[in-house]
C-alpha positions, 0 to 999 in steps of 0.5 A: 630420495627427498625429491622423489619423495616431494614430488609424490607428495605434490601429487597426492595433494593435487586436485582430481584432474577432470580431464583424464574422464571423457564427458559422457557424449549422450550427457554433453549433448543434452547439456549442450542441448539444455543451453539453447533454451537459456540465455543470460546476460553473462553466457555460460562458458559451455564450449562445445569442442571441450568437455563437458565436465570442464564446464561452468556448473557441471560435475562428473562422477569421474568413472570411465563413463564421465556420467554427469552427477551435479548441475549446479548453476545458482544466481546466474540470471538464467533466463529460459526454459528447462529444456526436455533433454534435462531429463536425459541426465540420469544419473544426476544426483544434485540439481539447482537452478534456483534463483534465476529467471525460468519459467515454463512447466517442468520437463515430462517424466522428470521424476521418472527419469531422474531417479538417481536425484537427491538434491533438487533446488528451483526456488526463486524463479517463474516455473509453473504448471503442475509437478510431474507425476510418477507411473511407477511405485518404485522409491526414488532417493530424492532427499531435498525439495525447494520449489519455493517462490515459483508459480506451481499450481496443481494438487499434492496430494494425489495418489500418483505424486512424487512424494509418495514415493520419496522414502527418504525426503528430509526437508520440502518446502514448496511455500510461495506458490499456487498449490491447492487442495489438501496438504499431503499429510500422507508423506509421512508415512512414507519419509516418517524416519528422515522428515525435518522441515515441512513448508506448505506456508503462502499457497491456496491450500484448504479444508482441514489438516488431515492426521498423518504429520505425527508420524514425522518423528525427527520434524523440527519445522512445520509451517502451514501459515497463510493458506485457507485452512479450516477446521481443527489442528489434527491431534497427532501433530502433536506426536512430533516431539521433535518440533521446534517451530510450528507455524500456522498463523493466518488461517481459518482454523477453529476449536481449542488449542489441545492439551496435547501441544505440551508434548511438543516439549522441544518447542521454541516458536509457536505462532497460530495467530489471526485464526479464529481458535478459541477455549482457554490456553492449555493448562500445562503450557509451561511444559514447553519449557524451551519456548521463546515465542508465543504468539497467539494474538488475534483469536477468541481465547478466553479465560486466565493466563494458565499459572503454569506459562510461568514455567516457560523461563526461555520466553522472549516474545509473549503476543495474546493480544486482540483476544477474551482473555480475563482474570487477574492479571496481578495474580500471575507471576511474571518474574520467572519470565526473566527474558521477556522482552515484549509483552503484548497482552492488549484488548483483553479483559484482565483486571486486577492492578498492574502486576508488580511481578513484571518489575523483576523482568528487568530485560523488558523492552517493550509493555502493552497492557492497553484497553484492559480493566487494570486498576491501581497505580505505577509503583517506583519499582519499575525503575528496575526496568533499565531497558523500557523504552515502551510503556502503553497502559491506555484505556484503563482504570489507572489513578495517580497519573500525575505519580506516575510521571514522577515515577516514569521519569527515572525511566531513562531509556523510555521513548514512548508513554501512552497512559491515555483514557484512564478516567478514573485518574485525576491530578495537577499535571504542573504541581511544582514537585512533578519535575527531575531535572534528568527524566524523559531524556529519550522520551519521543511519544507523551500520551496523556489524554481524557485522564481529568487532568487539570492544572496548566500545560505542565513547565517540565515538558520544556525540558524534553527536547527529544519530544515528538508528540504531545497529546494532552486531550480531553483534559481539564487544562486551564490557562493560556498555551505557553509559547516556549513550545516552540523550544520543543526541536522535534515536536511535530504532533500537539493535540491539546484539543478539549480542554479549557484553554484560553487566551490567544493562539500563541505566535511562537508556535508559528516557530516550531521547526519541524513544522516550518522547515523540511526536518527529519524526524528520528524514528523508533525503528524498534522490532517492537513497534508492530505493537500499536503505539498510539490511538488518537483519542479525537480520531473518529475511526479509532485508528491506530498507528504503528510507529511514530513516523505514521502519525501525521504533523499536527496541531489540535487545539479545538474545543477550548476558550480560545480568541483572538484572530488567527495570526497571519505567522500560521503561514511560516508551518509549510509542512503541516498536514493537519490544523484543527482550531474548530468550537473556540472564539476566534475572530477575524478574517481567514489569514490568506497566509493559510494557502502558504500551508501547502501540504495540509490536508485538514483544516477545521475551523468550524465553531468560531466567529471569524468573519470575511470571505473565505479566501480564494487563495485557499484553492491551492491547498491541493492536498487538502481533503477536510476542510470546514468554516461551518458555523461562523459569520463568513459571507461572500462566495464559496471559492470553485475549483480544486479540492472545493469542487469535493466538499460537502455542504456540511463544511460551510452550513451555518453561516448566513451569508455565504452563497455558492452551488454546493449551498444551493444559494445564489451570490446574485444580489447577496451581501457577500456579493454586494456591499452598496449602501443604496436602499433597499428598494434601488437593488428591487428595482434593478432586479425587476428591469434585469429579470424584463431584459433577459426575458425579451432576450430569452423570447428572442433567442427561441424565435430565431433558434426556431427560424433555423430549424424550420429552414434545416427542414426545408433543406435551405441550409447547404450541406444539412441534406448530406450529413442528415440523410447519412444519419437517418441510416445509423443503427441503434447500435452506435448509441447516436440516436437518428432523432437527435440534433441532426444538425449538430453533425460537426465535431468540435476540434481544438485547432491548438491541439491537432494540425491535421484534421481540420474539421470532422462531421458525425457520420465520418465519425461513424464511417472511422469506427464502422458504426462503433462496432465491437471489433473497433474496441481498443479500451474499456474503462470506468468511464466508457468504451474507447473505439479506434477511428481511422479517417479517410486520410488514414490518420487515427483517433481515439473516440471514447463514448462516455458512460455513467450518470451524465447529469451535467447540462450541455453548455456545462459539459462543454465548458469542463471540456474545453477546460480540459482541452488546456491541460497540453503536455507532452506526456499526456494524451491529448485531447483533440474534441468532443462531441454531444449529440442527443444524449451521447457525448464523445471525446476525441484523443489521440491515437497510441499506437502501442496500447497500454503499459498493461497490454505490454506487462500483463497481456501481450505473449512475450510483452514484458520481455521487450521491455528492458530496464531503461525501457521501464524506466524512460516510462516511469519517467514520462508518466511521472512528468505527465503527472507533475504537469496535472498536479502543479502546472495545470490550472487548476490542477488536476487530481487523476483519481484513477492512476493505473498501468492500463492510463498508461499509454505508449506511443510509437517509440515507447514514450509514456502518455497518460490517459483519463485525467478529469474524467470523474468531472464529467461523469459525477458533477454534483458529488462533492467526494469521488468515492473509491468505487467509482474511480478507484481500480483495486490494488491502486487505491490508497488506504485512505480512500476506504476512510476517507472517501475523497480523491486526492493529490497523494492518493494519486501519488499512491497509485503511481508508486503501484506503477512503479512496482509493476514495473520493476516485479512484472507482477499485477497490483493483485494476483487473484489466484495468488495465496493472501500474503503474496496476492496484493503486490504493496504487501508482498514488496514491502515484506520481502524488503523488510527482510532484506529480500528486495533484489528478489522482487525484481522481474526475472526479466530484468535481472542481472542485465547490470541495472540492478543498482537503478532499480533498488533506487526506484525500489526505493521510491516506489516503497515511499510512494506506497507508504501507508500515511499519506503525510509520509508520501513525496510529491510528484515532484519530488518523485519525478526528481528521484527517477530524473537522477536514476542512471544519470551515471549511465548517461554520462558513460554515453556522453 
């Protein structure tokens, strides 16, 4: 009896067996046909001979019919399209194919046929096209729809949209697509009783938000940020009283924030930042007692803080920066906001004293009140804020800054203190009573510029070993620069400019460890560092740095009374990026050791008494983008080559005996090149003799050339007739004028660069390109068109016909081209020769059979699918090696200026070759700055080019980082048809990476193939390369070394 009972219990506990239910044959065949359109790195175990109810991801209803009710295959690396047979699964209630590599459109009749569907999740694929409409008004039972992160487009508000018959819809997420038109507000008229989530963010929706959303009485989350919405927020939205998260940032919304917003009493997050909202903050906003985040920054808000805001006792983040808010801040009682962690009221018009009520907000971690009109002093009560780490009250009217420093030393967790530009203050920095031996032990940033401080550099700084940034600029500090600064082992940014300092450059300063060795700086990786951390008072662009690691390693000592020579030991600071010693009294020679500062980007030695010549070794500073030795006593020639060819004449003016092309001053006979003590009369005699000889030589040469021309006209020179006859028949469409120098018909070839082609004439070149026929155009860039030339023996060349300002003299052009021809590397497109004929100038390159990387990734149908990850990795390695040759081996070093996927060409083995290097020198040789309008391509241009307009090696690194992101994602640098947050590749990748979604950026064609770890490694390298701060980018050697190490274990396994 006991055994019988036990057996019954066991049978009852066993799960239901699908084997007893045979799969419906139609469903079986439909699923099988669907699988034929899909591939995966780990194939589906769908055996045609077995019951489909037992297949992976498939569930059936358990009835005798055996209908399929659920198909769930997320994260399965499925690659392919959705076959039309999918719509035959008419009993399907759940469909989840999210996080795969599906592409193409939804099958016709998708919603019309799948009328039992309740849950649909196709998020994170590459599906596109418009959403299929319905041919009937009968309601469908669908409850959850997630189509986010695809490429769907079209409008959702048309009358036959499936949304308008989805009466039971609970959650709708269509974010991160390309939907346009108006957001369909009528959806709430249909699903008003059940809707809880609506996410329309990151699309191209435009126009006004139409009324209707207020009918969704249970709506908890409404997101429509990062679109192109305009007009006012409709009042009826404030009827959705269940809202917890209300987000409409980064649009063009105008008008005022309605007082009706206070009806949303369940609201926890209100995000309306980066719009054009004006008026006052609603008077009764305090009724939102559950509010945790109020983000209204970057708008046009006016008026004071409403007193009722004090009732929002659950506030954690309050950000109202960059508005026109005003009023006496000390009248507002912050003491009720006990949970407040981050407060940013910067860049407004607040007045009054520093609000003492803030001292009661003991959870505060970050306070930013910069750029207001706050007066008074910091009180000792601030010590109650034991968690305070970030304090910025710069650009106000605070007094007694030294007293504030003495008090704030007691804030044990303070890491950032910015009190700059409080010009109402006066004080003595080192008065002997300031020091607290235990104070500021965690301080990393101390900014006290423009505070009218006097005295000497305070000795108590020597005890703050954590200091990384010191700014005491624009004060009245006297005395010498203390040598003990080298004891601050983490110091990498020192600004003592615009003071009254005297004495010599302290040799001890050349021993700063963070500038002399590659030491990793600790980073302030806190959430509150979305706040602007620091503003350089000496920076003309008023650049704000959003994190400490963005500051360049720098020494600013300009505009003081420093004297003596620049110590040769300064060459030890190899990781220094900025050195400014301008407007002092330094004398002696410019030390040759400055050339050891290989990371230097700015060097300013202007306004001193320096003498001697500019060391030619400074040409080795390949990152140097700003340089000035103006107003000194220098003499001799200005170095040429490298970055010196990009500096304007203002970098050298005020030196009477400097000479060179940039100053339009010849070096012939100048004091810098002729140090003879012979009388001036002897020099003049030599000059006259030289001129006479030159004139005679020139006359003889002219007569000889004239004779050759006459002989050629009479056809005495062999071979002249044939080429001239053919040249006379040239169409003017070729750009080669028949009236040019017809005898200069031979193309100049570089024997070391080509083994097959021994000689070539213009006429042969014209035949090879079919007279430069448009059908032979294989490329078009900023420097001209590229034609394919097929020679008589079948060999091919790529001929670039240069366009642009060809103001360079022929002799100079030939010299530049021949210099470029010496750049030879297996990963560069070899320059085979050139031709100058009349006004036309041609460059001849090796022909690359497989065209450009851009073509394979973005243009060729299914081209990207033929580039698997090992191939893409090899392309990145090859292009990196070519760029490394240009940056580090080639003499002079070459800044490419336009690295992009269309300038990376692929040979028959898909090996990468960098093209179009060095061409900007041929087009605008006399421009001292290369503008991004000429040599940059949208999406690849480094952010600093918009400010400095100077091309640098670090700029090339940024562009190469973008190319690596293209290889990883398969996306273009700029997607014109994408929403604002996702149309720019770099920003989108960094955003996804910051949210821990880095694996979702990878090309769906690459996912799940066993290379994810390698792709993550390359992604890390690429993200460092596209750092906003050029100083944080690696050198190309470091990049190449990292790429070589990627996948090394795979190669070892092969061995």
